[in-house]
Phi, psi and omega in degrees: 000138175296156175260332178195161174220155179268141179229161174211153175226156185261333183223150166275151182227126179255103186298324187234015180292157182240356179284169181301315184291327177293317178297327178298317179294324179290322177295323178296315179298316180296322178297320178297312182295335182267001180080022184248025184297338181300335178296333182256004188306304184293325177299316180295315180299315179295320181293316180297326179298338180271352180276111179293330183278351181298314180294323181294336178297336181256019176298141178066027174254160178293163180297331181254133181235132175265122179263126181242112177293138177284131183294156172290172178288333178262163176291139182296139176239153179304138177064018178271144178294130178233090188306316183294328178289322177297318179293323179301325179300324179283320181298325176305315181293323179295320180289319178299327182292339179259015173090009177252164178249138180221147177223141179273129178220099184285071184285336180270137174219157179270106181281333177226131180296148180228152181297147184284134178296326183293343179271358181250139185257353178229155179301325185294332182262355178278153175300144179273171176302313181297321178297316178299314183301321181292339182261001182255151175216158177253119190263340182219173176275155174292134184286304183292143172277068185218149178270358186264115183236131180244114174278137182236135178218170181278323183211145179234123181251271178274345176085013182293310180298314181298316181294321178296318179296317178298318180294321179297316178293320181297330177301319183270330181236075187296342180264007184283150175257104189252130174231164181236133176232122178242155179288315190242142178240102176282110187256115182291344179278349178280147177289159179297329173263090189294110180266336181280165181289136177285343183278090184214129178268113182255143178230143178194192177229152171251118177261152179236113182223129176053039177079009182235138175271142177233112181266123181240138174269128181265322180198167176205000000 
């Protein structure tokens, strides 16, 4: 089992804010969940280009990066919205823009449906890392001959799903360098009326201790 993984997010998200900027972050999240992320595609690409720390997040990685979308809680169905895969399409362009090559390879799949974390309000009722791992499978080989794998998701809260996905890949590829990139960062330290700019590149680590994930922000 991994002890920690590095994560980054592209936007702050205010779940209950009422200001204009807070509502903007909520509209973005709703658009992602509804499969309408293409409306924000160019905005996201332009915004990421302004983040000086975006390139540093990929320091010491190979020229080629395999992007793996994080699976939904349910088994994928044809023509079903898959937010992390939609976001991955945009991240490929962002990575190419900094001189690296990336390809999407959805090697992870949900072999057994699991209850949604978003429907649980406490850590105790959310699926655990071990529960997630038992419901995940790897269906194909990694395409690139590279140890650098980037997991992509729409939102990262406690980091349980992301850590489980990283651990599942690490089981099969123990020498891989795995990082997580999510579009949205719901920050409990932000006021409900989000006054700060949502456009913020956050970096941190997810630690795993005694069966619990601990998500820490290192810089922003």
